[in-house]
N, C-alpha and C positions, 0 to 999 in steps of 0.2 A: 503494498499499501503506499510505504514511503517513495520508493520510486518513480510512482505513477505522480506523487505530487511535485517530487524534481521535474519532471518531463514538463507538466503541465504548466508549471510556473518559466520554466526556460522558454516552451513554447510561446508562452503568453508573451514574454519579454521580446520576443524575435519579432513576433507578429506586432506590436508595438513600433518597434525600431523600423520596420518595413513601412507601417503607415504612417511615422513621422517623414521616412524619407521621401517617401511620396507628395508628402504634404510639402518639406522643404523644397522640392522639387518643382512643382508647379506653383510655387509663389516668390520666385526668384526675379520678377519683373519689378520694375522702377517706380515708386509711387511717389509725387511729388506732395508735400506738405506745407501746409501754410498753417504757422503760429504766431500770433499777435504781430512782429514785425519782421520774422524771418520767415524763408522760403526755404524749402531744401528738397532734396530725394534721397530717398532711401528706402532697399529691398522690402515687400512687402512683407515678407516673412517678420524681419528685425519691428516692420510696423504694428504686426500682429502680437508678437511677442510682448513689446512693452508696453501693449494698450493692455495685455493679460497682466503683466504685472503691475502697472498703476492701478488695476483694478484689483489686484491681490492687497497691495500695500494699504489703500483706502477701505476696502473690507477689513483690514486687522486693526486700520485707528476706528472704526466705528463698532464700540462693542454692540454684539448684538443682543444683549439683556435690555437693551433699549427698545428695541422693537414688539418686545412681548410685553404683553398688558400686564400690568402691577396688582398684585394679590394685596387686598387690606386686611 
């Protein structure tokens, strides 16, 4: 049974790496970004990943507890 778990984990990681590689190859185009006074070009992959990172940071800064109704 333990042998099956090892193969399952390795196969899962392999599939995730292959899907990530396909994602990277499909998002290599340059996108032009305007932010305040700056205009610059960056690969779409970096734009997606930086947006994800900003969302994670904002999500970590805003406590989830405030979104739940308070019990009295």
